[in-house]
C-alpha positions as CSV (number, residue, x, y, z in Angstrom):
1,X,0.0,0.2,0.2
2,X,1.5,3.5,-1.0
3,X,1.7,6.1,1.4
4,X,0.5,9.4,0.6
5,X,1.9,11.6,3.5
6,X,5.0,11.3,6.0
7,X,1.9,11.0,8.9
8,X,1.0,7.2,7.0
9,X,4.4,6.0,7.5
10,X,5.0,3.3,9.9
11,X,5.8,4.3,13.2
12,X,9.2,2.7,13.6
13,X,9.9,4.9,10.4
14,X,8.3,8.2,11.8
15,X,9.7,8.3,14.9
16,X,13.3,7.4,14.0
17,X,13.9,9.3,11.0
18,X,14.2,13.0,10.6
19,X,11.5,14.4,8.2
20,X,13.8,14.1,4.9
21,X,14.6,10.6,5.5
22,X,11.0,10.2,5.9
23,X,10.5,11.8,2.3
24,X,12.9,9.7,1.1
25,X,11.5,6.5,2.5
26,X,8.0,7.2,1.6
27,X,9.3,7.8,-2.4
28,X,11.1,5.1,-2.5
29,X,8.8,2.3,-1.0
30,X,5.9,4.0,-3.7
31,X,8.1,3.9,-6.3
32,X,9.3,0.3,-5.5
33,X,5.5,-0.3,-4.8
34,X,4.7,0.8,-8.6
35,X,7.4,-1.1,-10.2
36,X,7.4,-4.0,-8.3
37,X,4.0,-5.2,-8.0
38,X,4.5,-8.8,-7.5
39,X,7.2,-8.0,-4.3
40,X,6.3,-8.5,-1.0
41,X,5.9,-5.9,1.6
42,X,9.1,-6.4,3.3
43,X,11.0,-6.2,0.3
44,X,9.7,-3.0,-0.5
45,X,10.3,-1.6,3.0
46,X,13.6,-3.0,2.8
47,X,14.2,-0.9,-1.0
48,X,12.9,2.1,0.7
49,X,15.6,1.6,3.8
50,X,18.3,1.3,1.6
51,X,17.4,4.2,-0.4
52,X,17.4,6.5,3.4
53,X,21.0,4.5,3.7
54,X,22.3,6.2,0.8
55,X,21.9,9.8,2.6
56,X,21.6,8.9,5.8
57,X,23.6,6.9,8.8
58,X,23.2,6.4,12.0
59,X,25.5,7.4,14.3
60,X,25.2,7.1,18.3
61,X,21.7,6.3,18.0
62,X,20.8,9.2,15.5
63,X,20.1,9.3,11.9
64,X,22.2,11.9,10.6
65,X,23.0,13.1,6.9
66,X,25.9,11.6,5.5
67,X,28.9,13.7,4.3
68,X,28.7,15.0,0.6
69,X,32.3,13.1,0.0
70,X,30.7,9.7,1.4
71,X,28.2,9.4,-1.0
72,X,28.6,7.2,-3.9
73,X,27.5,8.6,-7.6
């Protein structure tokens, strides 16, 4: 089920990720949901988390934006 707003995201996403990371998660989830309709929801959530981890990393329990030079092209 695609997410319309960040408020629709699972509680685990809303309470742990900053707003921009939530946007990334929602957009990646919705994109994967549209492009892989046969995939189970668990796989789609893993795709969304992978998208977040390209831009954010967890340091000392907090999700922070990666430095520009840490990002892969």
